[in-house]
Structure formats: structure tokens, C-alpha cells
N, C-alpha and C positions, 0 to 999 in steps of 0.2 A: 537473513531475516532482519539483521540490523539495518541494512540498506532500505528494506521495505519500511521500517519505522521512520527513517529519515524522510523517505518519500511521502509517507502519510502526513507527517508533520508539515512538510513543505507545501503539499497540495492543500491541506487544511488551512494553512496560513494565507496562501495565495487566494483561495476561494473566499475567505472572510474579507480580505482586502478588496477583491473584485466586487463583492456584495456592497461593501461600504462606499465604493467609488461609483457604483451604478453600472458596472460593466455587464449588462444583461446578456449580451451575446456570449461572452467568455464564461460566465458563471456555470451554466449547465455542463459545459465541456470539462471544466475543472472539477465539478462535483462528480461527474461520471468517472473521471480518471481517479479521483479519490476513492470511490467505491471499488474500482478495479484493484487498486493497491491494497485496500483492506481485505478484499477477497483473496489476493495472493498471499497476504500475511496469514490468513486463516488456513490456507492450504499448507503453507510451510510449517505452521504449528502442528497440524495433523500429521504431517510427514515426520516431524521431529518426535512426536509422542509415540508414533507407531514403530519407532526403531529404524526408520529409514536412514538416519544419519549413521548408525552403527553398520548397517548393511553396506553403505557406500564406502566406509572405511575398510571393511573386510574385502570388498571387491578391488580396492586399490592395492 
């Protein structure tokens, strides 16, 4: 999940820069990827809260 947070920060920064520079073709793709990263982060949060991490440790 730590990696997802770095990716969210990176895509957010790049999208803001693309907007400032007027990169109209790139901006929608960057924003789409940003949303995908946020969705993945939400899924990982749900997994962690549901005890999925503990189950993975027990399986190992």
C-alpha cells in the first residue's frame, strides 16, 4: 500500500504539471491512471481491515 501512495502522489503531481503546461492529450490518461491507483489503494485498505493480511501470514 505504501507503493500505491507513492504512485498516487506521483500521478497527482504529473497531472497537475500536465494541466499547467497545457498537455491536453496526456491529462485525461494521467487522471484516469490516478483514479485507478486510488481505487487500488481503497481495495488494499479494505483487505487490510478485513484481516486479509493476517490470513496471508498464516498461509505462509
